[in-house]
C-alpha positions as a printed Julia matrix, in Angstrom:
69×3 Matrix{Float64}:
  4.33   -5.38  -34.97
  7.73   -6.72  -34.09
  9.87   -8.68  -36.82
  9.59  -11.94  -34.74
  5.42  -11.39  -35.22
  5.97  -10.22  -39.34
  8.21  -13.13  -39.59
  5.49  -15.44  -37.85
  3.11  -13.97  -40.44
  5.01  -14.34  -43.68
  5.54  -18.15  -43.1
  1.52  -18.1   -41.95
  0.41  -17.11  -44.98
  3.26  -18.45  -47.78
  5.09  -14.63  -47.77
  7.86  -16.43  -48.25
  7.75  -15.71  -52.25
  6.46  -12.54  -51.59
 10.12  -10.94  -52.2
  8.34   -6.97  -51.26
  7.56   -8.28  -47.38
 11.08  -10.05  -47.21
 12.0    -6.33  -47.74
  9.66   -5.26  -45.11
 10.8    -8.08  -42.73
 14.15   -6.65  -43.38
 13.35   -3.33  -42.76
 11.57   -3.6   -39.49
 14.52   -5.72  -37.89
 16.87   -2.75  -39.53
 14.15   -0.77  -37.2
 15.13   -2.43  -34.15
 18.86   -2.36  -34.56
 18.82    1.72  -35.36
 19.89    2.62  -31.84
 22.97    0.54  -32.12
 24.85    1.5   -35.15
 26.11    4.68  -36.26
 23.56    6.52  -38.11
 25.63    6.51  -41.36
 25.65    2.5   -41.53
 21.48    2.91  -41.0
 21.2     5.18  -43.7
 23.2     2.97  -45.92
 21.11   -0.32  -44.86
 18.02    2.02  -45.91
 19.41    3.22  -49.43
 20.05   -0.41  -49.72
 16.95   -2.1   -48.69
 15.02    0.76  -51.03
 17.17   -0.02  -54.43
 15.88   -3.59  -53.74
 12.6    -2.75  -53.52
 12.55   -0.29  -56.68
 14.71   -3.35  -58.56
 11.65   -5.67  -58.08
  9.85   -3.31  -60.64
  6.45   -4.13  -61.41
  6.71   -7.33  -62.02
  3.32   -7.72  -60.4
  0.95   -6.62  -63.64
 -0.77   -8.74  -64.73
 -0.82  -11.1   -61.38
 -2.83   -8.76  -59.15
 -5.34  -11.06  -58.11
 -2.83  -14.11  -57.42
 -0.03  -12.36  -55.13
 -1.9    -9.73  -53.36
 -4.25  -12.06  -52.13
C-alpha cells in the first residue's frame, strides 16, 4: 500500500482522529522518499516519528473498543 492508498483509507474510515494512523502515514511517506534524502536525515526523521508515537502513550486504555474498531 502506498501513501496515497493509505491516505484514502484513513479518510474513508474516519481515521483522521486516530493519531497512530497519521504517524503511520508520515512513516510511509518517509519510506517513499528514503532514496532521495541523505541517510542521516532519514534516520533523524525515523527517530522523530518514533518519539511522536511513543509520546502518544497509553491514551487508549479503557476505550479500546471505541478507537480500535
